[in-house]
One Martini backbone bead per residue (centre of mass of N, CA, C, O) as a GRO file, in nm:
protein
  106
    1MET     BB    1   0.099   0.035   0.017
    2ILE     BB    2   0.154   0.366  -0.007
    3GLN     BB    3   0.170   0.446   0.299
    4ASP     BB    4   0.415   0.240   0.357
    5ILE     BB    5   0.635   0.415   0.191
    6LEU     BB    6   0.622   0.640   0.369
    7ARG     BB    7   0.768   0.871   0.548
    8PRO     BB    8   0.809   1.051   0.804
    9GLY     BB    9   0.666   1.356   0.688
   10GLU     BB   10   0.588   1.284   0.413
   11GLU     BB   11   0.480   1.446   0.103
   12VAL     BB   12   0.232   1.442  -0.120
   13LEU     BB   13   0.204   1.607  -0.443
   14TYR     BB   14   0.172   1.357  -0.662
   15LEU     BB   15  -0.052   1.156  -0.872
   16THR     BB   16   0.000   0.887  -1.106
   17THR     BB   17  -0.011   0.707  -1.418
   18GLY     BB   18   0.171   0.430  -1.574
   19MET     BB   19   0.400   0.273  -1.804
   20HIS     BB   20   0.622   0.060  -1.862
   21GLU     BB   21   0.770   0.006  -2.165
   22ASP     BB   22   0.797  -0.342  -2.092
   23GLU     BB   23   0.504  -0.333  -1.963
   24SER     BB   24   0.145  -0.395  -1.874
   25ASP     BB   25   0.140  -0.244  -1.608
   26ARG     BB   26   0.048  -0.028  -1.382
   27LYS     BB   27   0.181   0.272  -1.243
   28VAL     BB   28   0.274   0.455  -0.970
   29ILE     BB   29   0.331   0.809  -0.952
   30MET     BB   30   0.524   0.957  -0.689
   31VAL     BB   31   0.533   1.284  -0.563
   32THR     BB   32   0.747   1.420  -0.331
   33ASP     BB   33   0.943   1.611  -0.111
   34GLN     BB   34   1.193   1.371  -0.150
   35ARG     BB   35   1.065   1.196  -0.401
   36VAL     BB   36   1.045   0.934  -0.642
   37VAL     BB   37   0.778   0.693  -0.693
   38ILE     BB   38   0.753   0.354  -0.814
   39TYR     BB   39   0.450   0.165  -0.820
   40SER     BB   40   0.361  -0.195  -0.784
   41LYS     BB   41   0.095  -0.397  -0.724
   42THR     BB   42   0.145  -0.654  -0.915
   43ASP     BB   43   0.452  -0.684  -0.773
   44GLY     BB   44   0.388  -0.689  -0.458
   45GLY     BB   45   0.454  -0.380  -0.387
   46THR     BB   46   0.669  -0.259  -0.546
   47HIS     BB   47   0.959  -0.029  -0.551
   48GLN     BB   48   1.095   0.279  -0.685
   49GLU     BB   49   1.353   0.515  -0.604
   50PHE     BB   50   1.410   0.892  -0.638
   51PRO     BB   51   1.613   1.090  -0.521
   52TYR     BB   52   1.686   1.410  -0.594
   53ASP     BB   53   2.010   1.385  -0.544
   54LYS     BB   54   2.015   1.137  -0.783
   55ILE     BB   55   1.909   1.302  -1.011
   56ALA     BB   56   2.017   1.375  -1.344
   57SER     BB   57   1.736   1.329  -1.515
   58VAL     BB   58   1.455   1.481  -1.700
   59GLN     BB   59   1.226   1.357  -1.934
   60HIS     BB   60   0.998   1.458  -2.208
   61LYS     BB   61   0.689   1.367  -2.376
   62ALA     BB   62   0.426   1.513  -2.589
   63GLY     BB   63   0.129   1.469  -2.711
   64ILE     BB   64  -0.195   1.511  -2.754
   65SER     BB   65  -0.268   1.308  -2.477
   66LEU     BB   66   0.014   1.171  -2.441
   67GLY     BB   67   0.300   1.057  -2.242
   68GLU     BB   68   0.648   1.086  -2.116
   69ILE     BB   69   0.890   0.960  -1.871
   70THR     BB   70   1.241   1.017  -1.785
   71ILE     BB   71   1.448   0.869  -1.531
   72SER     BB   72   1.776   0.955  -1.405
   73ALA     BB   73   1.991   0.748  -1.174
   74GLY     BB   74   2.252   0.661  -1.264
   75PRO     BB   75   2.190   0.333  -1.357
   76ALA     BB   76   1.897   0.433  -1.332
   77THR     BB   77   1.617   0.383  -1.565
   78ARG     BB   78   1.291   0.531  -1.629
   79ARG     BB   79   1.023   0.455  -1.857
   80LEU     BB   80   0.714   0.630  -1.889
   81ILE     BB   81   0.393   0.563  -2.019
   82ASN     BB   82   0.075   0.665  -2.068
   83ILE     BB   83   0.045   0.974  -1.989
   84PRO     BB   84  -0.112   1.233  -1.927
   85LYS     BB   85  -0.015   1.528  -2.047
   86ALA     BB   86  -0.074   1.718  -1.802
   87GLU     BB   87   0.080   1.528  -1.600
   88VAL     BB   88   0.357   1.540  -1.716
   89LEU     BB   89   0.407   1.843  -1.677
   90GLU     BB   90   0.361   1.847  -1.365
   91VAL     BB   91   0.573   1.638  -1.278
   92VAL     BB   92   0.822   1.773  -1.403
   93LYS     BB   93   0.797   2.039  -1.253
   94LEU     BB   94   0.823   1.924  -0.964
   95ILE     BB   95   1.094   1.788  -0.996
   96LYS     BB   96   1.268   2.035  -1.095
   97GLU     BB   97   1.217   2.208  -0.832
   98ARG     BB   98   1.395   1.971  -0.655
   99LEU     BB   99   1.654   1.994  -0.789
  100PRO     BB  100   1.961   2.026  -0.803
  101ILE     BB  101   2.192   2.214  -0.899
  102GLY     BB  102   2.257   2.088  -1.242
  103ALA     BB  103   2.015   1.942  -1.270
  104GLY     BB  104   1.801   1.772  -1.528
  105SER     BB  105   1.757   1.824  -1.856
  106VAL     BB  106   1.803   1.727  -2.212
   0.00000   0.00000   0.00000
């Protein structure tokens, strides 16, 4: 459950869903005040986290109605697709506002 992933005092800023590029199940993309978490209920509640100080880049593409986000942090890169366009733009904005100076998008 998503509440179990949160740290004490951590605040959820935005939630949306998308799909990992080579999987068929929906993922929850959670932007908090401390990190980005990608949660998969169908994989037994597994999650991958990206603390802001570890994120090297955030890239996005937006089509007419859907878009994608790619987050890179060291050796880990996640590309999430089929996210509503307006939500792509909001998620990327929130992430970029929290990145350390010098990190960002390509």
